[in-house]
C-alpha positions in Angstrom: 78.0 -36.5 12.1 74.3 -36.7 11.4 73.5 -34.4 14.3 76.1 -31.9 13.2 74.6 -32.0 9.7 71.1 -31.4 11.1 72.4 -28.4 13.0 74.1 -27.0 9.9 70.9 -27.5 7.9 68.8 -25.7 10.5 71.3 -22.8 10.6 71.4 -22.7 6.8 67.6 -22.7 6.6 67.3 -19.9 9.2 69.9 -17.9 7.3 68.1 -18.6 4.0 64.8 -17.5 5.5 66.4 -14.3 6.8 68.1 -13.4 3.5 65.0 -14.1 1.4 62.7 -12.1 3.7 65.0 -9.1 4.0 63.8 -5.9 2.4 67.2 -5.3 0.7 66.4 -7.6 -2.3 62.9 -6.3 -2.8 64.2 -4.0 -5.5 65.9 -6.8 -7.5 63.5 -9.7 -7.6 65.3 -11.4 -10.6 68.6 -12.4 -9.1 70.1 -13.9 -6.0 72.4 -12.0 -3.6 75.6 -13.3 -2.3 74.0 -13.8 1.1 71.3 -15.9 -0.4 73.7 -18.1 -2.3 75.8 -18.5 0.9 72.8 -19.6 2.9 72.0 -22.2 0.2 75.6 -23.4 0.3 75.5 -23.8 4.0 72.2 -25.8 3.9 73.7 -28.0 1.1 76.8 -28.6 3.2 74.5 -29.8 6.0 72.8 -32.2 3.7 76.2 -33.6 2.6 77.1 -34.1 6.3 73.8 -35.9 7.0 74.3 -38.2 4.0 77.9 -38.9 5.0 76.8 -39.7 8.5 74.1 -42.1 7.2 76.6 -43.9 5.0 79.2 -44.2 7.8 76.6 -45.5 10.2 75.4 -48.1 7.6 78.9 -49.3 6.9 79.6 -49.6 10.6 76.4 -51.6 11.1 77.1 -53.9 8.3 80.6 -54.6 9.6 79.2 -55.5 13.0 76.6 -57.9 11.5 79.2 -59.6 9.3 81.7 -60.0 12.1 79.1 -61.1 14.7 78.8 -59.9 18.2 81.4 -62.1 19.8 84.1 -62.3 17.2 87.1 -59.9 17.2 88.6 -58.7 14.0 91.8 -60.6 13.0 92.9 -58.5 10.1 93.1 -61.5 7.8 89.4 -62.1 7.0 
């Protein structure tokens, strides 16, 4: 999930760069276009995916440490 999030962030960053450097918004410097807002939303979604991946990985690691390497889950712990 972390790798997917990083890919989405990279795509959103590239889209953000393209939309902000386009000559179409040079006439209106005060506001943001729909394309710019969409690029920001894509990058934000990537950040959420990375954070979710970090949390899932942390929970998984803590469960392995608590259980120990040789014990199997019994369901009644």
